[in-house]
KEVEX-861899 format. One record per atom (N, C-alpha, C, O, CB): residue in three letters; x, z, y. Coordinates in steps of 0.001 Angstrom, whole numbers, plus 500000, padded with zeros to 6 digits. Last residue first. Glycine has a CB too. Layout:
BEGIN
ALAXZY ...
//
This chain:
BEGIN
ALA338891626778087671 ALA339902625757087956 ALA340661625415086679 ALA341559624573086702 ALA340884626242089058 ASN335480627343087862 ASN336687627541087059 ASN337666626415087360 ASN337307625238087308 ASN336351627592085535 CYS332812628969089542 CYS333766627861089482 CYS334992628269088662 CYS335474629397088763 CYS334188627423090908 THR329391629581089830 THR330655630037089254 THR331562628840089093 THR331144627807088571 THR330438630757087891 VAL326908630371092139 VAL327711629287091560 VAL329020629894091072 VAL329681630631091804 VAL327973628129092605 LEU323725631457092717 LEU325050631893092323 LEU325747630746091614 LEU325250630216090620 LEU324983633148091420 ALA321376631593095346 ALA321961630826094255 ALA323361631356093983 ALA324100631669094915 ALA321995629306094589 SER318240632719096587 SER319700632872096488 SER320168632115095265 SER319450632007094272 SER320123634381096407 ALA315569632613098952 ALA316197632163097699 ALA317682632442097752 ALA318302632407098815 ALA315941630655097449 HIS312458633361100390 HIS313869633721100281 HIS314392633221098940 HIS313735633386097912 HIS314074635266100423 TRP310006632263102659 TRP310500632279101285 TRP311991632546101319 TRP312706632023102174 TRP310189630938100549 LEU307782633999104959 LEU308860633066104609 LEU309180633169103122 LEU308682634052102424 LEU310128633349105452 THR306029635986105461 THR305486634626105531 THR306547633572105236 THR306252632378105259 THR304881634374106905 GLY307391638202103223 GLY306486638091104370 GLY305863636703104367 GLY305244636295103384 GLY307236638360105716 LEU308794636424101063 LEU309269637547101883 LEU308486637496103184 LEU308884636821104133 LEU310838637477102143 PRO308597635127097781 PRO308003635306099110 PRO308552636560099791 PRO308740637603099165 PRO306469635390099006 THR311441633552096321 THR310441634616096295 THR309869634783097700 THR310577634600098691 THR311055635958095777 ALA312795630842094433 ALA312425631430095723 ALA311362632499095520 ALA310492632370094659 ALA311916630342096700 VAL315337630519092205 VAL313904630762092300 VAL313615631470093618 VAL314127632559093880 VAL313395631602091092 VAL317638628650090479 VAL317321629177091809 VAL315807629313091895 VAL315078628344091685 VAL317880628246092957 PRO318936629541087255 PRO318036628747088113 PRO317770629442089447 PRO317690630669089520 PRO316705628487087392 HIS322444630469087229 HIS321061630635086780 HIS320158629827087696 HIS320565629462088799 HIS320641632140086768 ALA324914629366088006 ALA324872630449087017 ALA323472630664086437 ALA323341631008085263 ALA325363631742087647 LEU325964626107088261 LEU324959627036088738 LEU324760628090087656 LEU324468627750086510 LEU323617626304089085 THR329465625430088275 THR328145625364087642 THR327237626411088271 THR327688627453088745 THR328248625579086102 CYS332401623505089094 CYS331425624554089373 CYS330103624324088647 CYS329679623188088433 CYS331178624647090863 GLN334044621373088875 GLN334578622657088432 GLN333546623780088530 GLN333809624897088085 GLN335802623016089248 ALA332711619267090068 ALA332886619235088618 ALA333385620570088063 ALA333165620864086888 ALA333855618130088240 THR333009619826092764 THR331691619996092159 THR331796620042090636 THR331051620775089985 THR330750618860092594 THR336078621659093268 THR335296620422093227 THR333952620717092578 THR333784621743091919 THR336053619296092451 TYR337284624176095520 TYR336798623753094204 TYR336048622438094325 TYR335455622143095363 TYR335890624834093578 GLY337966625125098036 GLY338863624194097380 GLY338442623739095998 GLY339171622983095356 GLY340177624795097287 ALA336270626528099581 ALA337341627303098950 ALA338294626418098160 ALA339317626893097666 ALA336751628365098035 ALA334427624616100222 ALA335301625095101296 ALA336472625906100745 ALA337536625967101361 ALA334502625943102289 LYS333119624473097763 LYS333890623320098238 LYS334871623741099325 LYS336012623280099349 LYS332951622220098769 ALA331838626960097771 ALA332806626633096718 ALA333708625480097148 ALA334918625511096920 ALA332079626274095410 LYS330162626633099981 LYS331172627688099994 LYS332251627418098952 LYS333437627620099212 LYS330522629057099743 ALA328547624563099012 ALA329372624339100211 ALA330475625387100309 ALA331603625063100681 ALA328498624369101486 PHE327210625806096911 PHE328177624749096604 PHE329073624433097802 PHE330237624074097624 PHE327448623484096156 ALA325637627612098436 ALA326581628102097422 ALA327636627051097107 ALA328824627365097041 ALA325835628499096138 SER324111625818100029 SER324991626802100652 SER326040627309099662 SER327213627424100016 SER324172627975101199 ASN322585624421098145 ASN323570623710098966 ASN324576624665099604 ASN325761624347099704 ASN322865622905100053 TYR321004626577097166 TYR321839625760096272 TYR322959625071097059 TYR324128625134096681 TYR320973624702095536 ALA319650627363099497 ALA320518628310098787 ALA321497627571097880 ALA322681627904097834 ALA319676629301097960 GLY318229624989100126 GLY319180625568101070 GLY320149626525100404 GLY321342626509100706 GLY318446626283102170 LEU316591624698097860 LEU317575623673098195 LEU318648624219099140 LEU319834623940098967 LEU316884622464098829 ASP314983627015098081 ASP315803626759096899 ASP316935625784097211 ASP318091626026096865 ASP314939626212095762 ALA313749626535100591 ALA314575627730100390 ALA315507627537099196 ALA316693627858099281 ALA313687628978100179 VAL312361624200100020 VAL313406624159101047 VAL314323625374100920 VAL315533625263101116 VAL312781624105102460 PHE310563625181098041 PHE311492624085097755 PHE312655624066098744 PHE313809623930098340 PHE310756622744097791 PRO309018627157099345 PRO309944627529098278 PRO310977626435097989 PRO312139626738097722 PRO309168627845097014 THR308975626979102967 THR308473626554101655 THR309480626945100579 THR310672627055100864 THR308208625017101625 SER310264628036105129 SER308806628123105130 SER308196627656103816 SER307018627908103565 SER308242627307106268 ALA313195630007104228 ALA312496628806104686 ALA310990629004104598 ALA310508630003104066 ALA312922627578103858 PHE316474631134103798 PHE315103631508104128 PHE314433630254104661 PHE315023629517105452 PHE315044632696105176 ALA319176631454101453 ALA318399630681102434 ALA317017631295102614 ALA316466631898101693 ALA318274629202101994 VAL322484631758100207 VAL321208632385100545 VAL320494631522101573 VAL321123630934102453 VAL321415633832101083 GLY324896631603097639 GLY324231630930098747 GLY322868631559098963 GLY322168631861097997 GLY324100629412098483 VAL327900632855096452 VAL326467633079096595 VAL325965632337097826 VAL326540632438098910 VAL326146634592096696 PHE330373632187094050 PHE329909632002095419 PHE328400632140095457 PHE327699631606094598 PHE330346630629095976 SER333242633139092172 SER331793632999092291 SER331412632948093764 SER332045633581094609 SER331060634165091574 ALA336077631879090346 ALA335478632510091523 ALA333977632260091512 ALA333500631292090918 ALA336117631971092836 GLN339086631734088470 GLN337631631680088524 GLN337148632400089774 GLN337730633396090202 GLN337004632305087255 GLY342128629730088726 GLY341315630885088386 GLY339833630635088510 GLY339378629498088636 GLY341689632029089241 THR343281627886091591 THR343399628315090205 THR342490629504089977 THR342122630205090920 THR344860628666089850 VAL343103624904093591 VAL342849626323093368 VAL343043626638091890 VAL342973625747091043 VAL341419626715093833 ALA344488622648095929 ALA344222622991094541 ALA344036624501094411 ALA344742625277095056 ALA345366622500093625 THR342726622062099017 THR343928622406098272 THR343538622767096855 THR342396623148096598 THR344695623568098945 GLN341398619663101269 GLN341229620593100162 GLN342557620830099467 GLN343392619933099345 GLN340192620069099166 ALA341815617688103079 ALA342006619058103545 ALA341887620082102420 ALA342241621246102605 ALA341002619376104625 GLY341149615214102052 GLY342562615551102143 GLY342822616998102553 GLY343939617488102392 GLY343228614636103112 ALA338334615147102365 ALA338938615223101034 ALA340397615654101082 ALA340835616404100210 ALA338828613886100337 PRO337132617317104958 PRO337599616010104508 PRO338339616184103185 PRO338903617246102919 PRO338518615339105579 LEU334410619594104503 LEU335843619351104664 LEU336184617918104287 LEU335572617363103375 LEU336660620335103810 ALA331541619339104803 ALA332271620572105094 ALA333744620323105364 ALA334273620802106367 ALA332125621542103949 GLY329396617454104639 GLY330603617188105408 GLY331437618405105721 GLY331995618497106814 GLY330245616532106660 VAL327416618290102805 VAL327793616887102910 VAL329132616700103604 VAL329927615859103185 VAL326728616120103649 THR327220621062103175 THR327510620509101859 THR328042619086101970 THR329009618725101300 THR326261620539100981 LEU326595621318105855 LEU327807621953105341 LEU328205621355104005 LEU329390621164103732 LEU327607623461105202 LEU324163619976105880 LEU325291619431106628 LEU326603620038106149 LEU327612619340106051 LEU325111619680108127 LEU322638621757104326 LEU322875620401103855 LEU324059619773104577 LEU324878619104103948 LEU321626619546104047 ALA322591623989105980 ALA323223624093104658 ALA323540622712104110 ALA324589622511103499 ALA322314624856103676 GLY321159622886108136 GLY322524623375108328 GLY323263623490107010 GLY324436623129106925 GLY322512624723109031 ALA318702622390106934 ALA319488621268107448 ALA320939621680107657 ALA321851620900107381 ALA318891620747108764 ALA317899625023106370 ALA318111624073105282 ALA318962622890105736 ALA319843622439105003 ALA316769623578104744 LEU317714626071108993 LEU318620626668108004 LEU318925625695106873 LEU320078625556106464 LEU318015627955107433 THR315731624378110067 THR317069624420110653 THR318080624998109675 THR319184624471109541 THR317062625240111941 THR313530625008108484 THR314055623641108485 THR315476623605109030 THR316326622881108512 THR313152622719109311 GLY313184627716109182 GLY313451627322107801 GLY314054625939107712 GLY314991625717106946 GLY312184627376106987 LEU312684627442111960 LEU313806628237111479 LEU314177627833110058 LEU315354627630109758 LEU313470629732111539 ALA310336625927111934 ALA311535625385112581 ALA312778626127112101 ALA313814625507111862 ALA311417625479114117 ARG308629627728110679 ARG308925626438110048 ARG310197625832110628 ARG311029625292109899 ARG307746625465110226 LYS308614629758112603 LYS309099630033111249 LYS309457628743110521 LYS310472628677109826 LYS308046630810110451 LEU307439628394114774 LEU308780628964114900 LEU309387629222113518 LEU310562628929113299 LEU308735630271115717 VAL304915627846113733 VAL305795626737114106 VAL307240627221114206 VAL308159626529113767 VAL305343626109115446 THR303886630420113492 THR304102629616112296 THR305057628462112575 THR305909628141111746 THR302774629083111767 MET303668631154116151 MET304602631877115314 MET304918631074114052 MET306060631045113594 MET304039633256114950 
//
């Protein structure tokens, strides 16, 4: 069961990282206006991986919406909390065009 949980956490974190690194080609992004917020959530076997997954997920959503990294800031520190035998983390990113 522990191996399954670790594999799940690693898979979620890797998926969030892939979304962040290669979500959209640069030419596919469109200019956006206004302010928007994006929430990233992750579950993992360690707090670090959960934090990283949530952070990457939030920024990937912002990028997919057309915001650049320079337009976005992390609203508060990402802190993982235990949830059974896994760790849960969420990240809030606010973007201004």
